[in-house]
C-alpha positions in Angstrom: 295.3 -36.7 -74.0 296.9 -39.9 -72.4 294.8 -39.4 -69.3 291.6 -39.2 -71.2 292.5 -42.3 -73.2 293.5 -44.2 -70.1 290.2 -43.1 -68.4 288.2 -44.2 -71.5 289.9 -47.6 -71.6 289.3 -48.2 -67.8 285.6 -47.1 -68.2 285.1 -49.4 -71.2 286.8 -52.3 -69.4 284.5 -51.8 -66.3 281.4 -51.7 -68.5 282.3 -54.8 -70.4 283.2 -56.9 -67.3 280.0 -55.7 -65.5 277.4 -56.6 -68.1 276.3 -60.2 -68.2 275.4 -61.5 -71.6 273.6 -64.8 -71.5 271.0 -66.3 -73.7 268.9 -67.4 -70.7 268.3 -66.7 -67.0 270.8 -68.3 -64.7 270.8 -70.5 -61.6 271.1 -68.2 -58.5 271.6 -68.6 -54.7 271.1 -65.7 -52.4 270.8 -64.7 -48.7 268.1 -62.0 -48.4 267.5 -59.3 -45.7 266.2 -56.9 -44.0 262.6 -57.9 -43.9 263.4 -61.1 -42.1 266.3 -63.2 -43.2 266.1 -65.9 -45.8 267.7 -68.1 -48.4 266.5 -68.1 -52.0 267.3 -70.4 -54.9 266.3 -69.6 -58.5 266.3 -72.6 -60.9 265.8 -71.8 -64.6 262.9 -73.6 -66.2 263.0 -71.8 -69.5 265.0 -69.0 -71.2 263.2 -66.3 -69.2 261.5 -68.1 -66.3 262.8 -69.4 -63.0 261.3 -71.3 -60.1 262.2 -69.3 -57.0 262.2 -71.3 -53.8 262.7 -69.4 -50.5 262.9 -70.3 -46.8 262.6 -67.2 -44.6 262.5 -66.5 -40.9 259.7 -64.0 -40.2 258.0 -62.9 -37.1 256.4 -60.2 -35.0 257.2 -57.9 -32.0 254.6 -56.1 -29.9 254.9 -54.0 -26.8 252.3 -52.2 -24.7 251.8 -51.2 -21.1 249.0 -53.7 -20.4 250.5 -56.9 -21.7 254.2 -56.1 -21.9 256.5 -57.2 -24.6 255.8 -60.2 -26.8 257.6 -61.6 -29.8 258.0 -64.7 -32.0 260.0 -66.0 -35.0 258.6 -68.5 -37.4 259.7 -70.2 -40.7 258.0 -69.1 -43.9 258.3 -71.2 -47.1 257.7 -69.7 -50.6 257.4 -71.2 -54.0 257.3 -68.6 -56.8 257.6 -69.1 -60.6 259.0 -65.8 -62.0 258.9 -64.7 -65.6 261.6 -62.1 -66.4 259.7 -60.5 -69.2 262.3 -57.8 -70.1 265.5 -59.9 -69.6 266.6 -59.8 -73.3 265.5 -56.2 -73.8 267.8 -55.1 -70.9 270.7 -56.9 -72.6 269.9 -55.3 -76.0 270.1 -51.9 -74.3 273.5 -52.8 -72.7 272.1 -53.0 -69.2 273.3 -55.6 -66.7 271.3 -58.9 -66.2 273.8 -60.2 -63.6 272.0 -62.5 -61.1 268.8 -62.3 -63.2 268.4 -58.6 -62.7 265.2 -57.6 -64.6 261.5 -56.9 -64.2 259.3 -59.9 -63.6 255.8 -61.1 -63.0 255.1 -64.1 -60.6 252.6 -66.0 -58.6 253.8 -66.4 -55.1 252.6 -69.3 -52.9 253.6 -68.8 -49.3 253.1 -71.0 -46.2 253.6 -69.7 -42.7 254.3 -72.5 -40.2 252.6 -72.6 -36.8 255.9 -73.7 -35.3 257.8 -70.8 -33.6 260.1 -69.6 -30.9 259.2 -66.6 -28.7 257.0 -65.6 -25.8 253.3 -65.1 -25.4 252.4 -65.1 -29.1 251.7 -68.0 -31.3 251.8 -67.5 -35.1 248.7 -68.5 -37.1 249.2 -71.2 -39.8 248.5 -69.5 -43.1 248.7 -70.0 -46.9 248.7 -67.1 -49.4 248.6 -67.0 -53.2 249.6 -63.6 -54.6 250.2 -62.6 -58.2 253.1 -60.0 -58.1 255.0 -57.6 -60.2 258.6 -56.9 -59.2 262.0 -55.8 -60.3 265.5 -57.0 -59.3 268.2 -54.3 -59.5 271.9 -55.2 -59.6 274.2 -53.5 -57.1 277.5 -54.8 -58.4 278.4 -58.4 -59.0 277.2 -59.9 -55.7 274.4 -57.8 -54.4 270.8 -57.1 -55.7 267.9 -55.0 -54.5 264.5 -56.6 -55.0 261.1 -54.8 -54.7 257.8 -56.6 -55.5 254.2 -56.4 -54.6 250.8 -57.7 -55.3 247.3 -58.4 -54.0 246.0 -61.9 -53.5 244.2 -64.3 -51.2 245.0 -65.6 -47.7 243.7 -68.6 -45.9 244.4 -68.6 -42.1 243.9 -71.4 -39.7 240.2 -71.6 -38.6 239.1 -68.7 -40.8 237.7 -67.8 -44.2 239.6 -66.7 -47.3 240.5 -63.0 -47.2 242.3 -60.4 -49.3 246.0 -59.9 -48.6 248.7 -57.5 -49.7 252.3 -58.6 -50.1 255.3 -56.4 -50.4 258.8 -57.6 -50.8 261.6 -55.2 -50.1 265.0 -56.7 -49.6 268.7 -56.8 -50.4 270.3 -60.0 -51.6 273.8 -61.3 -51.3 274.3 -63.7 -54.3 276.7 -66.6 -54.4 
């Protein structure tokens, strides 16, 4: 009986210390990977909305028998207002909202710089605007898993507007 009571107390203590209860989303810094590596900062602008600012290092790698191996790395900048629409509902159900873990909708504005390092490939300067739906899932106190996607428009250097698909799939270390 003592073992069961001790186990129940430990389980309850873990649950209570894990769940974040806040009346609004919080300021958050994170390093994101594996689709590139980047730094993200979320600044609250209302009780359930943040302005997510990201700087990422993206790139490409190609290899074929005719041209050989080519690669480049380029900075990508993103500005993304995110509205965490089920933030309070998660809290009411006793689920964790640590590091703003909840489902969200956003409008992502990304800029890919023409500046790069690499060989034989030069990135194309581009701007995209993509409405997205996503979810940020907590993995303990310091890590999150984020998946998001959407369809939007892309304007590349010296070309017309075109349709684009954007998928985010990354792990974040929050500090």
